[in-house]
Every structure is written in C-alpha cells, then in structure tokens.
C-alpha positions in Angstrom: 161.7 71.4 146.4 159.8 73.3 143.7 161.9 71.7 141.1 160.8 68.2 142.2 157.1 69.2 142.1 157.5 70.8 138.6 159.3 67.6 137.4 156.5 65.5 138.8 153.8 67.6 137.1 155.6 67.4 133.7 156.1 63.7 134.1 152.4 63.2 134.9 151.4 65.4 131.9 153.6 63.3 129.6 152.1 60.1 130.9 148.6 61.4 130.3 149.4 62.5 126.8 151.0 59.1 126.1 148.0 57.3 127.5 145.7 59.4 125.4 147.7 58.6 122.2 147.6 54.8 123.1 143.9 54.9 123.7 143.3 56.8 120.4 145.5 54.4 118.4 143.8 51.3 120.0 140.4 52.6 119.0 141.6 53.4 115.5 142.9 49.9 115.1 139.8 48.3 116.5 137.6 50.4 114.2 139.8 49.3 111.2 139.4 45.6 112.2 135.6 46.1 112.6 135.5 47.7 109.1 137.4 44.8 107.6 135.0 42.3 109.2 132.0 44.2 108.0 133.3 44.6 104.5 134.3 40.9 104.4 130.9 39.8 105.7 129.0 41.4 102.9 128.4 39.4 99.8 
C-alpha cells in the first residue's frame, strides 16, 4: 500500500516538473517571437 502511495507521489512530482518545463519553454519561445516582431517592426 505504501508503495502505491509513494509511486503516485513521484509520478505527480514528475508531472509537475514536466509541466513547469513546458510552461517555461513556451514563454521563452513566445518571448523570442515577440522579440523578432519588435526588431522587424523597427525601421
């Protein structure tokens, strides 16, 4: 029983870490696209 709870906690922690990485990468990509648009819009 304790093994199942421990497994569930580690699975949840891995999911949260993965979600954090995805959110960080998405924001990084969005910032890069905004930077490209702002540099391209300047004359």
